[in-house]
N, C-alpha and C positions, 0 to 999 in steps of 0.2 A: 667329481667323478672324475677320474682319471681319463688320459687321453686316450688309451687303448679301448676302454669301454664307449667311448664318444664315437671312435671310427668303426666298431662293431655296430653300433646303434645306426650310423651313417650308411653302414652297408645293409644293416635288416630294413631302414628308410626305401632305400634305393630299390631294395629286392622286392617291393609292394608287399611288405610281412604288415604293414600297419594297415588294419584292414578300416578303420574310422577311427575319428578322434572327435569328440564332443567338448566344445569349451564352455563354460559358464561359469560366468565370472572371471576370477582368476584361476581357476579349476579345471586339468585338463582329466578326459578321462576317455579312455582309449582300448581297444582288442587288439593284440597283436601275436601272430603267429611264429612261435618257437619249436622247439622241443614238442609243446602243448600250446594250446591257447591261454593267453595269458592276460590278464588284464591292469591296466595301469592306471594310477590317480596321480597327479603332480600339480601342485600349488604353484603358481607362474612367480606370486608374490615371496614367497618363503624359500621356494627351492624342494620343499619337503617334499618324498614322492614314496608310493607304496606300488610295487608289484606282486602278483601273484606268484611268480617264479621262486624256485629254491632261495634267491636271495633278497629276497624281500623287497627290493629297490635298489636306487642308485647302480642299476643295471644296463645292458644293453637295450632292454626292450624301453625302459625309460628313456634313453638317448634317442631310441628311434622315435618315440613321439615327440619328444623335444625339438627333433630335426624337422619333423611333419608340419609340426606347429611353424616353426621358421620359414617353412613353404609355403605356409597358408593351407595347409593340406587339414581342414578342420570344419565341423560346423558350431555354428554360434548358436547357443540355445538360451532362451529365456524363461522356459517352463522351469519353476521350483523345483518340478520332480526330476530334474537331469542330474544331479547328483546320486539319487536313488535307483533311479532305470535309466542310467546313461545309454545303455543298449537299445532300449524302445526307443529313446529321443533320435539314436542314429538311424534306427530303421524307419521312423516317420521322414527324415531328412532323406531319405534313399527311396524309399517308395514316391517321393516327387520326381527322381531321377532315374526310370527304371533301366536305362542303359548303364549306370554307376551302381545300381543295385545288381542287376545281372553280373558286373566285373567281381565285386566284393562276393555273391553267391558263389561263382566260379571257383574263385580262390578258398574259399571257405570248405568247398566241395570236394577240390583236390584235397586239401590238407585231411579233411575226415576221412578219405579213402584207407590214408596211412594211419589212422590213428582209432578209429570207431570199430570197437570190436563187435559189437551186437549189430551193426549195420542200420538201427535206428537214425542216428544224425545223419548217414550219407541219404537215406531214403526221402527225410524232411528237407535235406537241400536239394536233392533232386528234383522233388517236386516244385520247390520255389523257382529254380532252375527255368522248368519247364514253363511255369506260368510266366516268367519273366521272357523268357525266348518267344511265346506266343504274343506279349505285350510288345516288345521290340521288333518282333521278327527278324533278330538275329541270327539266320540260320547258319552261319558259321560257327556257332557254339554248338549245333548238334553233332557236330564229328566229337568233341569233347565228350557230349552226353552218351552218344554211342560208345565210346571206351569204358566212361563209367559203369554203364550199364552190362556191358560185357563182364568186367573183373566182378562186380556185385554179384552177377549171375554166378561166375566161377567161387566165389569165397561162400557165398549163402545159397548154393543150388538147393537145399531142401526148404527154402523160403518160398512159399507161396507168393509173397510179397515182390520177390523177384521178376516173378513173370506179369505181374499188375503193372510195375515201373515200366517194363519193355513195352507193354501194352499201350500205357500213357505216352511213352516216346514216340511209338508208332503214329499214334492218333494225330500227335503232334506235328509230326512229319508229313503226313496225309493234308491236314489243315493248311501247312504253310505252302 
């Protein structure tokens, strides 16, 4: 991988675009936010890698995952299904640390706001964020969720779901 790609990958890592990394044996599996959500696989023993971006590998997304691994930003998995369902394994680890799960969810939610044409992914992540705010008591996340629901209602004004999500947010604000 060339120096320019490695630098771009480091910037991606420092910008928090690597959502999670699961290490299983000598292999890394990761989700990275770029133009879209990309999934990276990297074999540490051979350097072979793949990415779901248009380049298919040896890209800034792989470099970002390498930097994350170098900095200890990964979950060590021992479940034999980690290579089949790395995202499920990552979610299990995140469920054990609700504050980290909230951080990752808010990053995904911010990203989905600009890419989700149907509103479905935004709604799913919004509801997850509500549950995590309830679990963690992190009231500071409510401001961002207010902005999300305002934009959601603007874009999807004809969705009944918009009103339901706003009501769920209001119920949480009252409960906290």
